[in-house]
ZAFIDO-745228 format. One record per residue (C-alpha): x, y, z; residue number from 1. Coordinates in nm, 3 decimals, decimal comma. Layout:
BEGIN
         x         y         z   resi
         X         Y         Z    NUM
...
% end
This chain:
BEGIN
         x         y         z   resi
    -0,465    -1,084    -4,145      1
    -0,179    -1,094    -4,398      2
     0,119    -1,282    -4,254      3
     0,362    -1,107    -4,527      4
     0,603    -0,853    -4,354      5
     0,573    -0,508    -4,543      6
     0,973    -0,439    -4,737      7
     0,985    -0,138    -4,478      8
     1,041    -0,366    -4,199      9
     1,432    -0,422    -4,232     10
     1,475    -0,776    -4,351     11
     1,829    -0,808    -4,236     12
     1,728    -0,833    -3,876     13
     1,636    -1,177    -3,744     14
     1,324    -1,166    -3,546     15
     1,303    -1,343    -3,180     16
     1,161    -1,676    -3,133     17
     0,777    -1,648    -3,037     18
     0,847    -1,802    -2,714     19
     1,123    -1,610    -2,627     20
     0,853    -1,340    -2,565     21
     0,645    -1,244    -2,259     22
     0,270    -1,184    -2,414     23
    -0,013    -1,077    -2,186     24
    -0,327    -0,904    -2,212     25
    -0,556    -0,678    -1,974     26
    -0,921    -0,619    -2,047     27
    -1,054    -0,255    -2,083     28
    -1,408    -0,199    -2,000     29
    -1,719     0,012    -2,076     30
    -1,943     0,198    -1,803     31
    -2,165    -0,124    -1,845     32
    -1,847    -0,365    -1,742     33
    -1,845    -0,514    -2,115     34
    -1,514    -0,585    -2,265     35
    -1,410    -0,301    -2,511     36
    -1,064    -0,393    -2,576     37
    -0,762    -0,561    -2,421     38
    -0,414    -0,401    -2,394     39
    -0,143    -0,641    -2,525     40
     0,134    -0,668    -2,299     41
     0,501    -0,746    -2,456     42
     0,811    -0,805    -2,324     43
     1,108    -0,949    -2,483     44
     1,324    -1,155    -2,244     45
     1,610    -0,984    -2,360     46
     1,492    -0,643    -2,262     47
     1,517    -0,761    -1,908     48
     1,918    -0,745    -1,951     49
     2,139    -0,437    -2,000     50
     2,341    -0,552    -2,305     51
     2,031    -0,465    -2,542     52
     2,188    -0,154    -2,762     53
     1,875    -0,093    -2,917     54
     1,537    -0,144    -2,736     55
     1,308     0,033    -2,973     56
     1,430    -0,224    -3,269     57
     1,389    -0,516    -3,012     58
     1,028    -0,393    -2,902     59
     0,944    -0,351    -3,297     60
     1,068    -0,677    -3,377     61
     0,873    -0,856    -3,074     62
     0,556    -0,685    -3,177     63
     0,541    -0,744    -3,515     64
     0,694    -1,130    -3,495     65
     0,365    -1,162    -3,208     66
     0,138    -1,047    -3,472     67
     0,239    -1,243    -3,740     68
     0,313    -1,566    -3,542     69
    -0,003    -1,575    -3,319     70
    -0,245    -1,327    -3,504     71
    -0,511    -1,093    -3,322     72
    -0,748    -1,337    -3,314     73
    -0,575    -1,543    -3,067     74
    -0,483    -1,293    -2,840     75
    -0,833    -1,072    -2,826     76
    -1,081    -1,259    -3,017     77
    -1,331    -1,023    -3,202     78
    -1,199    -0,743    -2,968     79
    -0,984    -0,447    -3,036     80
    -0,605    -0,471    -2,922     81
    -0,433    -0,151    -2,783     82
    -0,068    -0,175    -2,858     83
     0,193     0,068    -2,658     84
     0,429     0,248    -2,935     85
     0,787     0,419    -2,882     86
     0,883     0,710    -3,043     87
     1,107     0,508    -3,280     88
     0,834     0,238    -3,350     89
     0,588     0,529    -3,474     90
     0,846     0,714    -3,694     91
     0,939     0,380    -3,858     92
     0,594     0,286    -3,935     93
     0,586    -0,057    -3,807     94
     0,253     0,010    -3,686     95
     0,125    -0,027    -4,031     96
     0,201    -0,373    -4,009     97
    -0,167    -0,399    -3,782     98
    -0,518    -0,386    -3,935     99
    -0,625    -0,016    -3,835    100
    -0,969    -0,145    -3,750    101
    -0,857    -0,393    -3,478    102
    -0,613    -0,216    -3,336    103
    -0,565     0,115    -3,105    104
    -0,223     0,289    -3,114    105
    -0,114     0,396    -2,740    106
     0,137     0,675    -2,719    107
     0,356     0,605    -2,440    108
     0,418     0,901    -2,180    109
     0,776     0,916    -2,260    110
     0,768     0,998    -2,602    111
     0,903     1,336    -2,690    112
     0,649     1,517    -2,866    113
     0,797     1,718    -3,153    114
     0,698     1,792    -3,501    115
     0,791     1,447    -3,634    116
     0,610     1,259    -3,407    117
     0,265     1,493    -3,485    118
     0,333     1,430    -3,827    119
     0,360     1,068    -3,775    120
     0,032     1,041    -3,587    121
    -0,196     1,263    -3,851    122
    -0,053     1,006    -4,109    123
    -0,161     0,731    -3,890    124
    -0,521     0,875    -3,794    125
    -0,558     0,957    -4,166    126
    -0,506     0,566    -4,231    127
    -0,820     0,511    -3,977    128
    -0,603     0,433    -3,660    129
    -0,774     0,511    -3,331    130
    -0,476     0,705    -3,125    131
    -0,432     0,676    -2,773    132
    -0,243     0,882    -2,519    133
    -0,071     0,668    -2,208    134
    -0,046     0,810    -1,871    135
    -0,149     1,159    -1,977    136
    -0,083     1,451    -1,754    137
    -0,230     1,780    -1,928    138
    -0,017     2,042    -2,027    139
    -0,047     2,335    -2,253    140
     0,214     2,249    -2,491    141
     0,070     1,924    -2,555    142
    -0,242     2,053    -2,700    143
    -0,173     1,955    -3,040    144
    -0,106     1,564    -2,917    145
    -0,449     1,615    -2,757    146
    -0,631     1,712    -3,080    147
    -0,520     1,413    -3,257    148
    -0,611     1,174    -2,986    149
    -0,931     0,964    -2,955    150
    -0,866     0,807    -2,636    151
    -0,693     0,924    -2,345    152
    -0,580     0,755    -2,045    153
    -0,530     0,858    -1,680    154
    -0,331     0,693    -1,421    155
    -0,606     0,742    -1,129    156
    -0,357     0,594    -0,876    157
    -0,081     0,875    -0,961    158
    -0,295     1,154    -0,893    159
    -0,544     1,268    -0,615    160
    -0,905     1,242    -0,705    161
    -0,923     1,606    -0,688    162
    -0,632     1,637    -0,982    163
    -0,796     1,411    -1,181    164
    -1,134     1,587    -1,167    165
    -0,962     1,894    -1,274    166
    -0,794     1,719    -1,578    167
    -1,136     1,583    -1,678    168
    -1,283     1,918    -1,690    169
    -0,973     2,041    -1,894    170
    -0,993     1,748    -2,115    171
    -1,384     1,798    -2,179    172
    -1,324     2,065    -2,452    173
    -1,163     1,835    -2,671    174
    -1,343     1,549    -2,863    175
    -1,174     1,275    -2,672    176
    -1,282     0,963    -2,484    177
    -1,156     0,926    -2,112    178
    -0,992     0,598    -1,984    179
    -0,914     0,549    -1,637    180
    -0,640     0,296    -1,597    181
    -0,503     0,137    -1,252    182
    -0,902     0,130    -1,107    183
    -0,817    -0,098    -0,840    184
    -1,170    -0,124    -0,652    185
    -1,515    -0,119    -0,712    186
    -1,556     0,201    -0,525    187
    -1,293     0,364    -0,752    188
    -1,478     0,226    -1,057    189
    -1,848     0,378    -0,937    190
    -1,651     0,733    -0,851    191
    -1,474     0,743    -1,192    192
    -1,794     0,660    -1,388    193
    -1,970     0,920    -1,211    194
    -1,710     1,152    -1,327    195
    -1,754     1,050    -1,679    196
    -1,490     0,816    -1,781    197
    -1,596     0,608    -2,097    198
    -1,351     0,336    -2,010    199
    -1,180     0,140    -1,692    200
    -0,870    -0,062    -1,680    201
    -0,770    -0,223    -1,380    202
    -0,802    -0,504    -1,158    203
    -1,138    -0,403    -0,972    204
    -1,343    -0,663    -1,114    205
    -1,108    -0,928    -0,954    206
    -1,156    -0,772    -0,586    207
    -1,504    -0,822    -0,377    208
    -1,705    -0,536    -0,363    209
    -1,759    -0,593     0,024    210
    -2,008    -0,396     0,244    211
    -2,035    -0,437     0,583    212
    -2,295    -0,641     0,706    213
    -2,383    -0,770     0,368    214
    -2,534    -1,089     0,316    215
    -2,485    -1,322     0,039    216
    -2,781    -1,361    -0,213    217
    -2,919    -1,742    -0,171    218
    -2,799    -1,853    -0,495    219
    -2,433    -1,801    -0,393    220
    -2,483    -1,956    -0,107    221
    -2,596    -2,242    -0,266    222
    -2,331    -2,235    -0,516    223
    -2,080    -2,227    -0,229    224
    -2,264    -2,519    -0,055    225
    -2,225    -2,712    -0,372    226
    -1,850    -2,611    -0,448    227
    -1,756    -2,739    -0,099    228
    -1,949    -3,073    -0,177    229
    -1,711    -3,107    -0,461    230
    -1,379    -3,021    -0,308    231
    -1,468    -3,245     0,006    232
    -1,238    -3,577    -0,032    233
    -1,552    -3,772     0,077    234
    -1,727    -3,676    -0,278    235
    -1,774    -4,009    -0,502    236
    -1,906    -4,076    -0,832    237
    -2,213    -4,170    -0,735    238
    -2,256    -3,834    -0,520    239
    -2,106    -3,628    -0,845    240
    -2,354    -3,810    -1,088    241
    -2,669    -3,739    -0,881    242
    -2,547    -3,344    -0,825    243
    -2,522    -3,330    -1,207    244
    -2,827    -3,548    -1,307    245
    -3,102    -3,329    -1,097    246
    -3,043    -3,016    -1,353    247
    -3,108    -3,048    -1,704    248
    -2,899    -2,751    -1,809    249
    -2,597    -2,840    -1,595    250
    -2,620    -3,226    -1,734    251
    -2,632    -3,070    -2,110    252
    -2,349    -2,858    -2,025    253
    -2,132    -3,098    -1,885    254
    -2,192    -3,373    -2,173    255
    -2,091    -3,112    -2,411    256
    -1,766    -3,027    -2,244    257
    -1,693    -3,390    -2,195    258
    -1,743    -3,422    -2,593    259
    -1,486    -3,192    -2,651    260
    -1,169    -3,321    -2,816    261
    -0,956    -3,170    -2,564    262
    -1,100    -3,422    -2,301    263
    -1,229    -3,725    -2,515    264
    -1,048    -3,769    -2,828    265
    -1,284    -3,916    -3,062    266
    -1,494    -4,112    -2,845    267
    -1,861    -4,001    -2,825    268
    -2,003    -3,950    -2,454    269
    -2,354    -4,007    -2,391    270
    -2,399    -4,028    -2,009    271
    -2,289    -3,841    -1,722    272
    -2,182    -4,202    -1,599    273
    -1,993    -4,273    -1,900    274
    -1,856    -3,912    -1,883    275
    -1,730    -3,959    -1,535    276
    -1,573    -4,295    -1,628    277
    -1,373    -4,156    -1,913    278
    -1,262    -3,799    -1,784    279
    -1,249    -3,911    -1,400    280
    -1,356    -3,760    -1,069    281
    -1,106    -3,484    -1,055    282
    -1,153    -3,341    -1,391    283
    -1,548    -3,350    -1,383    284
    -1,538    -3,172    -1,035    285
    -1,346    -2,890    -1,250    286
    -1,582    -2,871    -1,491    287
    -1,866    -2,848    -1,283    288
    -1,713    -2,605    -1,062    289
    -1,697    -2,387    -1,373    290
    -2,031    -2,402    -1,456    291
    -2,146    -2,339    -1,100    292
    -1,919    -2,037    -1,079    293
    -2,108    -1,903    -1,463    294
    -2,427    -1,906    -1,299    295
    -2,343    -1,588    -1,075    296
    -2,493    -1,366    -1,350    297
    -2,425    -1,040    -1,171    298
    -2,049    -1,047    -1,259    299
    -1,851    -0,978    -1,595    300
    -1,801    -1,261    -1,806    301
    -1,405    -1,154    -1,800    302
    -1,408    -1,285    -1,407    303
    -1,491    -1,618    -1,542    304
    -1,242    -1,623    -1,800    305
    -0,995    -1,501    -1,552    306
    -1,085    -1,789    -1,314    307
    -0,996    -2,042    -1,605    308
    -0,712    -1,879    -1,768    309
    -0,557    -1,920    -1,386    310
    -0,677    -2,254    -1,312    311
    -0,538    -2,404    -1,677    312
    -0,208    -2,183    -1,635    313
    -0,169    -2,357    -1,281    314
    -0,254    -2,715    -1,425    315
    -0,054    -2,694    -1,668    316
     0,242    -2,534    -1,538    317
     0,259    -2,831    -1,237    318
     0,215    -3,091    -1,500    319
     0,475    -2,982    -1,704    320
     0,730    -2,896    -1,412    321
     0,644    -3,280    -1,332    322
     0,481    -3,204    -1,009    323
     0,221    -3,434    -0,845    324
    -0,012    -3,138    -0,774    325
    -0,151    -3,058    -1,141    326
    -0,515    -3,132    -1,036    327
    -0,495    -2,935    -0,672    328
    -0,327    -2,656    -0,884    329
    -0,617    -2,614    -1,118    330
    -0,841    -2,593    -0,781    331
    -0,610    -2,340    -0,645    332
    -0,624    -2,115    -0,977    333
    -1,021    -2,137    -0,999    334
    -1,064    -2,026    -0,638    335
    -0,829    -1,770    -0,662    336
    -1,125    -1,557    -0,763    337
    -1,385    -1,712    -0,514    338
    -1,386    -1,360    -0,308    339
    -1,480    -1,155    -0,620    340
    -1,754    -1,399    -0,734    341
    -1,898    -1,388    -0,367    342
    -1,838    -1,023    -0,255    343
    -1,675    -1,142     0,046    344
    -1,332    -1,169     0,175    345
    -1,144    -1,507     0,146    346
    -1,052    -1,558     0,498    347
    -1,430    -1,562     0,541    348
    -1,505    -1,776     0,267    349
    -1,243    -2,058     0,269    350
    -1,366    -2,182     0,629    351
    -1,687    -2,304     0,460    352
    -1,495    -2,509     0,206    353
    -1,329    -2,855     0,318    354
    -0,994    -2,746     0,193    355
    -0,656    -2,894     0,250    356
    -0,412    -2,690     0,439    357
    -0,166    -2,648     0,140    358
    -0,464    -2,517    -0,075    359
    -0,570    -2,256     0,208    360
    -0,215    -2,120     0,239    361
    -0,179    -2,109    -0,158    362
    -0,480    -1,899    -0,165    363
    -0,441    -1,658     0,149    364
    -0,044    -1,626     0,134    365
     0,100    -1,767    -0,197    366
     0,259    -2,015     0,024    367
     0,425    -2,364    -0,062    368
     0,471    -2,528    -0,403    369
     0,070    -2,429    -0,481    370
     0,107    -2,097    -0,384    371
     0,424    -2,036    -0,588    372
     0,274    -2,129    -0,898    373
    -0,041    -1,925    -0,839    374
     0,185    -1,654    -0,735    375
     0,371    -1,673    -1,094    376
     0,066    -1,703    -1,269    377
    -0,091    -1,387    -1,091    378
     0,238    -1,200    -1,188    379
     0,223    -1,295    -1,569    380
    -0,139    -1,167    -1,584    381
    -0,057    -0,832    -1,418    382
     0,239    -0,802    -1,661    383
     0,468    -0,793    -1,376    384
     0,763    -0,931    -1,582    385
     1,038    -0,905    -1,309    386
     0,832    -1,089    -1,033    387
     0,785    -1,373    -1,279    388
     1,155    -1,407    -1,349    389
     1,250    -1,354    -0,990    390
     1,010    -1,643    -0,927    391
     1,211    -1,859    -1,171    392
     0,914    -1,974    -1,390    393
     1,072    -2,098    -1,742    394
     0,963    -1,783    -1,992    395
     0,880    -2,037    -2,283    396
     0,670    -2,251    -2,048    397
     0,491    -1,963    -1,930    398
     0,389    -1,803    -2,265    399
     0,299    -2,154    -2,394    400
     0,084    -2,233    -2,113    401
    -0,084    -1,878    -2,118    402
    -0,201    -1,925    -2,480    403
    -0,329    -2,262    -2,447    404
    -0,530    -2,176    -2,128    405
    -0,685    -1,896    -2,332    406
    -0,762    -2,089    -2,605    407
    -0,903    -2,354    -2,369    408
    -1,095    -2,071    -2,174    409
    -1,262    -1,930    -2,462    410
    -1,405    -2,261    -2,567    411
    -1,512    -2,385    -2,238    412
    -1,695    -2,028    -2,185    413
    -1,899    -2,090    -2,491    414
    -2,000    -2,406    -2,363    415
    -2,089    -2,202    -2,038    416
% end
C-alpha cells in the first residue's frame, strides 16, 4: 500500500500522532468459524472531549494516519478490514486511500441517506469496494441503499428473534449477504446460522458452550492436568524438562519458539535444558501453556490468538508500569479464556489449578492489581474506550502494547 497521501486530503491539517489513537480489531466469522475479516476500531483520544469542533474531520485524520503509519498487514494480516465511515468521510472520498481488495466500507446507521450519499456509494462500488450497512433496520425509503449494499449488518441484541427473522425474510429479496453482530452466546450463533446469516461478529467464541452434565473430553482433562502442573509453585526445571521431552512435537515447537529473536537474541538454542537456562522457568511455562491450549483443535484459532494477545498485553502493561507482577499477569491473561477452551464455567475450572488467590480473584472478579490490568485489556479488546480511560491506563502505552502483542501472537501462533 502506498504511503503517499492523495492530494484530495487537505494538506493544511496536521495529523495526530499515531499513539494518540486507540486502535483495535474484532473478528468477523464465516459459518465455519473461519475469520473472514476484522472490523477495525478507531478512536482519537481527543474525541472523548467536548472541545472537538469537527469530529468527522478528526475521524478522517485518525483513519488515514493509522493506515499510513501501521499498514493493513499489521492490523489484519491477509484478511479484509471493515472500516466505519461517517457521512463527511464518504463525501470527501478519503476512503479511496484504502485498497479496494482489502477494505470493506461500512456505512454507519446515523448517516443521512440522500442523493449525495447514494452517488458517493455508487462511485465507491464502481471502484470495486465492498459496501456494508451497519446496524441496519429495513425501511422502504432505504431500498436504494440496500440495492447498493453487498453486506448488511443486523444488531441481533437490539431486536427480538422474531423481528430479526422478519428482516432476514425481507432482505433475502436483495443480492446481499447478512452479518449478525453482537452474537454473544454459542446458542445465538447456532440459531442465526440456521436462520441463514453468512457472517457473525461478537464474543460468542470467547464464551463456554456449557451443556448441563457435560463431561470434558479426555484430551482436555489431560491438558488441564498439565496446566495445573505448570502453574504449581513446586514445579522445577527438571519437572518441566521431563514433561516437554516426553513429546517430540512439543519439544520441536518449544525449541522453535526459544530460538525466536524475541526471546534469545542471537544465541542458538539446541536443547530443552539450554532453553530453560536461557529463558527461565516462568517464560518457558508460558510457552508450553500456549502450545497445550493450541492442541484443543475444535475451537476457532482466533480464540488462541485472543488468549495470546491478552497474555502479552497484561505482561507488558505490568512490566512497563514497573509492577512486579508481569509474569503473573501473563498467566492471568492466558487463563482468561480457559472457560471457553474447556467449555466449563470458570468457577468450576479454577479449583483444579493450584493458583494463588490474587490470580483467582483477578479471573473471577477483576479484583486487585492483576484484575485491574486484565479489566483494562478486556475493555480495550471490546473497543470500550470509555472504560479504558476511566481505568486510568495510559493511552499511548495501551496502543503500543496491543500492537506488539498482536505481532508476537501472530509469530508464536505460526509456531503452534
